[in-house]
C-alpha positions in Angstrom: 15.0 12.8 -2.2 12.8 15.7 -1.3 10.4 15.4 -4.3 7.0 14.3 -3.1 5.3 11.6 -5.0 2.2 11.6 -2.9 0.6 14.8 -1.5 -2.7 15.1 0.4 -3.8 18.7 0.8 -6.6 19.3 3.3 -8.3 16.0 2.4 -11.7 15.3 3.9 -13.4 11.9 3.7 -16.8 11.2 5.2 -18.9 8.1 5.4 -22.3 9.5 6.1 -22.1 11.6 9.3 -18.6 10.2 10.2 -15.5 12.1 9.2 -12.8 9.5 8.6 -10.1 11.9 7.3 -10.2 15.4 8.8 -8.4 18.0 6.6 -5.5 15.6 6.2 -2.1 17.1 5.1 0.3 14.3 4.3 3.3 13.7 2.0 5.4 10.8 0.9 8.7 11.4 -0.9 9.9 9.4 -3.9 11.6 6.2 -2.7 10.5 6.7 0.9 9.1 3.8 3.0 6.3 5.1 5.2 4.3 3.1 7.7 0.9 4.3 9.0 -0.1 3.0 12.4 -3.1 3.8 14.6 -6.2 2.4 16.2 -9.1 0.9 14.3 -11.2 3.5 12.5 -8.4 6.1 12.5 -8.4 6.4 8.7 -5.3 4.4 7.9 -6.8 2.0 5.3 -8.9 4.8 3.9 -5.8 6.6 2.8 -4.7 3.6 0.7 -8.2 3.0 -0.7 -8.4 6.6 -1.8 -5.0 6.4 -3.5 -6.1 3.2 -5.2 -9.3 5.1 -6.4 -11.5 2.7 -4.5 -13.0 5.6 -2.4 -13.5 9.2 -3.5 -12.8 12.2 -1.4 -15.2 14.9 -0.2 -12.8 17.9 0.0 -9.2 18.7 -0.7 -6.8 17.6 -3.5 -4.4 14.7 -3.8 -1.4 14.8 -6.1 0.4 11.6 -7.2 3.6 11.9 -9.2 2.8 15.6 -9.7 -0.7 15.2 -11.1 -4.0 15.6 -9.3 -5.5 12.1 -8.6 -9.2 12.8 -8.1 -9.2 15.9 -10.3 -7.9 17.0 -13.6 -7.0 20.4 -14.9 -9.4 22.0 -17.4 -8.9 25.6 -18.5 -6.9 26.3 -15.4 -9.5 24.9 -13.0 -9.5 21.6 -11.1 -12.6 19.6 -12.1 -13.6 16.0 -11.0 -11.5 13.4 -12.8 -12.9 11.4 -15.7 -12.7 7.6 -15.7 -10.0 7.8 -18.3 -7.8 10.0 -16.0 -8.4 7.7 -13.1 -7.4 4.7 -15.2 -4.1 6.4 -16.2 -3.4 7.4 -12.6 -4.0 3.8 -11.3 -0.9 2.6 -13.2 1.3 4.5 -10.8 0.3 2.3 -8.0 0.1 -1.4 -7.0 -1.8 -2.5 -3.9 -1.6 -5.6 -1.7 -4.8 -6.1 0.3 -5.5 -8.0 3.5 -7.4 -10.6 1.6 -5.3 -11.9 -1.3 -8.0 -11.3 -4.0 -6.5 -13.8 -6.4 -8.6 -15.2 -9.2 -9.4 -18.8 -8.0 -10.0 -20.2 -11.5 -6.6 -19.0 -12.8 -3.2 -20.5 -12.2 -0.6 -18.5 -10.3 1.1 -17.5 -13.6 -2.1 -16.3 -15.1 -3.1 -14.4 -12.0 0.1 -12.4 -12.6 0.1 -12.1 -16.4 -3.6 -11.1 -16.8 -3.4 -7.3 -16.0 0.0 -6.7 -17.8 -1.6 -8.2 -21.0 -5.0 -6.6 -20.8 -4.2 -3.2 -19.1 -0.6 -2.6 -20.2 -0.9 -4.3 -23.6 2.1 -6.6 -23.0 2.5 -9.6 -25.2 1.7 -12.9 -23.5 5.4 -13.9 -23.8 6.6 -10.6 -22.2 4.0 -10.9 -19.5 5.1 -14.5 -18.8 8.7 -13.5 -18.5 7.7 -10.8 -16.1 5.7 -13.3 -14.1 8.8 -15.6 -13.8 10.9 -12.7 -12.7 8.6 -11.7 -9.8 7.7 -15.2 -8.8 11.5 -15.7 -8.3 11.6 -12.6 -6.3 8.9 -13.8 -3.9 10.4 -17.3 -3.8 7.6 -19.1 -5.7 9.1 -20.0 -9.1 8.0 -23.7 -8.6 4.3 -22.8 -8.0 3.5 -21.1 -11.3 1.1 -23.8 -12.5 -0.8 -24.3 -9.3 -4.1 -22.7 -8.4 -4.6 -20.4 -5.4 -6.5 -23.1 -3.5 -3.4 -25.3 -3.6 -1.2 -22.7 -1.8 -0.9 -21.7 1.8 -2.2 -18.2 2.8 1.4 -16.9 3.0 2.1 -18.2 -0.5 -1.1 -16.6 -1.8 -0.1 -13.3 -0.3 3.3 -13.6 -2.0 1.6 -14.2 -5.3 -0.5 -11.1 -4.7 2.7 -9.1 -4.2 4.2 -10.5 -7.4 1.0 -9.6 -9.2 1.1 -6.0 -8.0 4.8 -5.7 -9.0 4.2 -7.1 -12.5 2.4 -3.8 -13.3 5.7 -2.1 -12.6 4.2 0.6 -10.3 6.2 3.5 -8.9 4.3 3.2 -5.6 3.4 0.0 -3.6 0.6 0.2 -1.1 0.2 -2.5 1.5 -3.0 -2.7 3.6 -2.4 -4.9 6.6 -0.8 -7.5 4.3 -0.4 -10.1 7.1 -3.6 -9.7 9.1 -5.4 -12.6 7.3 -2.5 -15.0 7.8 -1.8 -17.7 10.5 1.0 -16.4 12.8 3.5 -18.9 11.5 3.1 -17.6 7.9 3.5 -13.9 8.7 7.3 -14.0 8.6 7.5 -15.2 5.0 5.4 -12.3 3.7 7.3 -9.7 5.8 10.6 -11.1 4.5 9.5 -10.6 0.9 8.3 -7.0 1.7 11.6 -6.3 3.5 13.6 -7.6 0.5 11.6 -5.4 -1.8 12.3 -2.4 0.4 16.0 -3.2 0.5 16.6 -4.0 -3.2 14.2 -1.8 -5.1 13.8 1.9 -5.3 10.0 1.7 -4.8 8.0 4.2 -2.8 6.2 2.1 -0.2 3.2 3.1 1.9 2.2 0.4 4.5 -0.6 0.1 7.0 0.3 -2.6 9.5 0.0 -3.6 13.1 3.3 -5.5 13.0 5.2 -3.0 15.1 8.6 -4.6 15.1 8.4 -4.9 11.3 7.3 -1.2 11.0 10.3 -0.2 13.0 12.8 -2.1 10.8 11.4 -1.2 7.4 10.3 2.4 7.7 12.0 5.6 6.9 9.1 7.3 8.7 6.2 6.3 10.8 2.9 8.2 11.0 0.6 7.7 13.9 -3.0 8.4 12.9 -5.9 9.0 15.2 -9.4 10.3 14.3 -8.4 11.1 10.7 -5.4 13.2 11.5 -1.6 12.6 12.0 -1.0 12.9 15.7 2.8 12.3 15.4 5.3 11.4 12.7 9.0 10.9 12.5 11.7 8.3 12.3 10.6 4.9 13.7 13.0 5.2 16.6 11.4 8.5 17.7 7.8 7.7 17.2 7.8 4.1 18.4 10.5 4.1 21.1 10.4 7.7 22.4 6.9 9.0 21.4 6.3 12.7 22.2 2.5 12.5 22.3 0.5 11.0 25.1 -2.0 9.5 22.6 0.9 7.7 20.8 2.3 6.3 24.0 -1.1 5.1 25.1 -1.6 3.3 21.7 1.8 1.7 21.7 1.4 0.3 25.2 -0.9 -2.4 23.8 2.0 -3.7 21.7 4.7 -3.8 24.3 4.8 -7.1 26.0 5.4 -6.9 29.8 9.0 -7.9 30.8 
């Protein structure tokens, strides 16, 4: 299980004058479940957006499944990636966002089948079969003909998870998947993610502020601050016995007083 499926080498990301990722070195092994925690503005979501090719990088190199993500090799040199290369690389990953990003004018089923048909070239029948499979996984088989507006926020987020899975990615990225939900709906989404982690050999990279959940689901937790990893290790070590003062300070906000 030592083979890295994601590798960041000295990655720098700036927004104007602000450095959001500061020469970040970071790896995720195949099949590993890694959670990134940290204060607002620490670069957590930027890591996911860069992997999803929604943001470019200023310096460094990222490898996904052994291939450079934002570069391609030409005559032995790394040159900026073409759109075609980026399109191919995107197929490695599925992303679930804070906002569900479902198409409001399409049924649940069509939200899930659209990309497999148009991006992967699946037949409509095959895509529909796949949609059934993943709707069952997220517990929404009976909602296939509804529109997003007819579903609760928790149900919409579960459809968004099924939609990402229908592309059969090797890596699943979750960006604060419960932050737009009412508190009573958070559990149903976390349960689905937990089932996924337990039953499927997916590599998962999560950004979340649900600390208890992070502790249960992760093989490793990384605490980010100011675009760098301050501390990383098994959840028990980072979240219960953190070594760094900065980590302790951050986690205090999440520990309810006895």
